[in-house]
VOGU-3710 file (C-alpha; in Angstrom, 3 decimals, decimal comma):
1> mpriispdaf> 0,025/-0,010/0,041  1,513/3,411/-0,963  2,377/5,848/1,854  1,487/9,560/1,363  4,060/12,266/2,281  4,181/15,988/1,970  6,213/17,799/-0,576  8,609/18,868/2,161  9,200/15,178/3,275  9,646/14,306/-0,456
11> gklfeifehs> 12,553/16,712/-0,748  14,431/14,753/1,957  14,647/11,765/-0,432  17,253/13,654/-2,436  19,394/13,690/0,616  19,234/10,002/1,354  19,371/8,107/-2,019  22,624/6,313/-2,606  22,997/5,383/-6,376  20,364/6,791/-8,573
21> awrletrary> 17,458/9,129/-8,895  15,469/9,187/-12,094  12,335/11,240/-13,102  9,677/11,203/-15,806  8,204/14,627/-16,232  4,922/14,667/-18,153  3,117/17,933/-17,339  2,594/20,918/-19,576  3,437/23,257/-16,691  4,446/23,222/-12,985
31> asdestgtya> 2,840/26,215/-10,972  5,813/26,064/-8,690  8,197/27,244/-11,395  5,998/30,289/-12,198  6,638/31,714/-8,717  10,458/31,735/-9,205  12,698/34,730/-10,066  14,216/32,700/-12,874  10,859/32,076/-14,528  10,203/35,954/-14,437
41> qfvkgehpqw> 13,492/36,545/-16,080  12,663/33,926/-18,698  9,352/35,264/-19,539  10,827/38,793/-19,992  13,307/37,207/-22,536  16,273/37,467/-20,214  18,789/34,726/-19,517  17,859/33,332/-16,143  20,477/33,407/-13,481  20,673/30,082/-11,938
51> dlttpwsvtv> 21,610/29,806/-8,292  23,672/26,666/-7,880  24,066/27,237/-4,078  20,378/26,380/-3,122  20,121/23,511/-0,705  18,729/21,219/-3,436  21,396/22,246/-5,896  24,200/21,572/-3,455  22,709/18,127/-2,600  22,279/17,025/-6,237
61> kgktasgatv> 25,838/18,330/-7,157  27,227/16,424/-4,147  25,450/13,303/-5,142  26,619/13,423/-8,810  30,072/14,454/-7,762  30,350/11,327/-5,680  29,153/9,082/-8,458  25,539/8,933/-8,048  23,381/9,400/-11,195  20,516/11,839/-11,442
71> grvrvvdapp> 18,540/11,783/-14,652  15,191/12,550/-16,132  13,122/12,383/-19,373  10,926/15,445/-20,083  7,891/14,954/-22,308  7,267/17,924/-24,480  4,253/19,150/-26,380  4,460/20,292/-30,067  4,871/23,249/-29,813  6,280/23,288/-26,317
81> tpgqryllah> 4,157/25,219/-23,824  5,801/28,314/-21,894  6,434/26,021/-18,958  8,156/23,459/-21,117  10,256/26,200/-22,866  11,328/27,329/-19,443  12,311/23,807/-18,419  14,358/23,646/-21,677  16,305/26,679/-20,466  16,357/25,277/-16,944
91> aeknialged> 18,207/22,214/-18,268  21,352/24,425/-18,213  21,116/24,352/-14,408  20,280/20,663/-14,190  23,366/19,708/-16,487  25,623/21,963/-14,459  24,568/19,934/-11,277  25,516/16,668/-13,139  21,997/15,555/-14,218  21,453/13,861/-17,526
101> irylwradae> 18,500/15,448/-19,097  16,727/13,825/-22,039  13,472/14,766/-23,958  10,723/12,818/-25,740  7,956/14,454/-27,797  4,480/13,850/-26,221  3,285/12,237/-29,486  6,207/9,777/-29,268  5,530/9,191/-25,551  1,894/8,382/-26,289
111> qrnlpaedfw> 2,833/5,989/-29,169  5,008/4,045/-26,706  2,177/4,025/-24,079  4,081/5,942/-21,423  1,764/7,021/-18,564  0,938/10,634/-18,068  2,332/10,611/-14,455  5,244/12,285/-12,978  7,353/10,181/-10,719  10,874/9,571/-9,453
121> ifdsrlvall> 12,607/6,261/-8,873  15,183/6,163/-6,080  17,863/3,553/-6,109  15,626/1,205/-8,079  13,658/0,406/-5,115  11,333/3,377/-4,171  8,913/5,058/-6,578  7,658/8,533/-5,603  4,621/9,398/-7,605  3,932/13,091/-7,700
131> nfdeadnlvd> 0,281/14,164/-7,279  -0,835/17,591/-8,628  -3,984/19,506/-8,294  -5,982/21,162/-11,198  -3,856/24,221/-10,878  -0,576/22,200/-11,351  0,477/22,553/-7,699  2,185/19,641/-6,217  -0,164/18,346/-3,463  1,643/15,191/-2,135
141> velmtdpaev> 3,651/12,260/-2,936  2,773/8,595/-2,999  5,675/6,362/-1,934  5,666/2,740/-3,246  8,118/-0,032/-2,451  6,133/-2,994/-3,702  8,526/-4,868/-6,016  5,903/-5,247/-8,678  5,007/-1,539/-8,682  8,639/-0,550/-8,732
151> nrysqvreva> 9,293/-2,914/-11,563  6,371/-1,561/-13,484  7,722/1,936/-13,219  11,303/0,803/-13,929  9,995/-0,556/-17,261  8,475/2,784/-18,040  11,855/4,386/-17,232  13,772/1,993/-19,685  11,326/2,763/-22,472  11,380/6,464/-21,858
161> whyavghavf> 15,157/6,550/-21,694  15,525/4,442/-24,727  13,512/6,645/-26,981  14,325/10,095/-25,544  17,222/12,276/-26,832  19,746/14,461/-25,027  19,322/18,129/-24,542  21,825/19,181/-27,219  20,213/17,119/-29,788  16,650/17,882/-28,825
171> ttepgpak> 17,277/21,687/-28,921  18,716/21,441/-32,448  16,194/19,025/-34,122  13,206/20,513/-35,974  10,464/18,917/-34,016  8,498/15,861/-33,877  8,059/13,657/-37,086  4,552/14,174/-38,659
//
């Protein structure tokens, strides 16, 4: 049975994972992004000034520097939404922290039957399913450790990772095939 935790408790998972953290991002927007100074810079057409000294940034950089992997696949609409364009810019920060960011067009994700769920997998043993409200705010997180459920999400990860392309390739390709 899943255990529900708060977004604050969820943040602690990044401090305790040992080997790997991986995310599938499927939403067109995240309300939390829109309240940041970097989002305000982005919508004004400015280059966001990324703060690599936030607690989360220091934690992720420390994990990747010590050999842990942090990766994600972002599902992107055609054309990308403003929130997705912001995340394309935000990849500069993610990459600076040592993350491996890849992208998949939504049509390709749907063709491969990927779920429309945002989740993280930690150390291939814990799934954190992110639950959002209708206004795109993170409400809570469901933790799953049942091996069958972890395996199901791990299979999604493998498919998404296989078909996704890296940031440099994605930002230079013309768009999804028609």
